[in-house]
C-alpha positions as CSV (number, residue, x, y, z in Angstrom):
1,M,14.3,-14.2,-5.4
2,N,18.1,-15.0,-5.6
3,D,21.1,-13.2,-6.8
4,V,21.1,-14.9,-10.1
5,E,17.1,-14.2,-10.5
6,N,17.6,-10.6,-9.5
7,W,20.6,-10.1,-11.8
8,L,18.4,-11.6,-14.6
9,Q,15.8,-9.4,-13.9
10,G,17.9,-6.3,-13.7
11,L,18.9,-7.0,-17.0
12,G,15.4,-7.6,-18.4
13,L,16.1,-11.4,-18.8
14,G,14.1,-12.7,-16.3
15,D,12.9,-15.3,-18.5
16,Y,16.2,-17.3,-18.3
17,A,15.9,-17.4,-14.1
18,Q,14.7,-21.1,-14.7
19,A,17.1,-22.1,-17.1
20,F,20.3,-21.0,-14.5
21,A,18.3,-22.7,-11.5
22,E,18.1,-25.8,-13.6
23,Q,22.0,-25.6,-14.3
24,E,22.4,-24.8,-10.9
25,I,24.4,-21.5,-12.1
26,A,24.9,-19.6,-8.6
27,F,26.1,-15.6,-8.3
28,D,29.6,-17.0,-8.0
29,L,29.8,-18.9,-11.2
30,L,28.6,-16.1,-13.7
31,L,32.1,-14.9,-14.1
32,E,33.2,-18.4,-15.5
33,L,30.5,-18.2,-17.9
34,G,31.5,-18.0,-21.7
35,D,29.0,-17.1,-24.9
36,D,29.0,-21.3,-25.4
37,D,28.0,-21.9,-21.9
38,L,25.0,-19.5,-22.2
39,K,24.1,-21.5,-25.2
40,E,24.2,-24.6,-23.6
41,I,21.9,-23.1,-21.0
42,G,19.3,-22.1,-23.4
43,V,19.9,-18.6,-24.2
44,A,19.5,-18.9,-27.9
45,A,19.5,-14.7,-28.9
46,L,22.3,-13.3,-29.6
47,G,21.4,-10.1,-28.5
48,H,20.6,-11.8,-24.7
49,R,23.6,-13.6,-24.6
50,K,25.4,-10.2,-25.4
51,R,23.8,-8.4,-22.6
52,M,24.8,-11.2,-20.5
53,L,28.2,-11.2,-21.2
54,R,28.9,-7.1,-21.2
55,S,27.3,-7.2,-17.6
56,I,29.5,-10.2,-16.7
57,A,32.5,-8.6,-17.7
58,G,31.4,-5.0,-15.9
59,M,31.7,-7.6,-12.9
60,C,35.1,-8.5,-13.6
61,G,36.0,-4.6,-13.8
62,G,35.3,-3.6,-17.2
63,G,36.6,-4.1,-20.8
64,S,35.7,-6.5,-23.0
65,F,34.6,-9.9,-22.0
66,S,36.5,-13.1,-23.7
67,A,36.1,-16.5,-22.9
68,L,39.9,-17.1,-23.3
69,P,42.9,-15.6,-22.5
70,T,44.5,-12.9,-24.3
71,P,47.8,-14.1,-25.8
72,A,51.1,-12.4,-24.3
73,A,52.9,-10.2,-26.9
74,P,56.4,-11.3,-28.1
75,T,59.5,-10.3,-26.1
76,D,62.8,-9.6,-27.8
77,R,64.0,-12.9,-26.7
78,D,60.9,-14.7,-28.6
79,V,62.0,-12.8,-31.8
80,L,65.2,-14.7,-33.8
């Protein structure tokens, strides 16, 4: 059993292990996955994707997961 399979088993989502293996998703790539990637892998259920993304966010040091960077707040120089 590899790290990705262990991770999925720990989430109660071990049924997806084969799909991750077929797409050659290694543990180090998990941090780069977003909602669309999970859909492409075959994770159709929204609840399953949310569970995976929440776990991935926890690996990143907590907070909410977003596939897009948060835009910077405008500075005084940006305001005319």
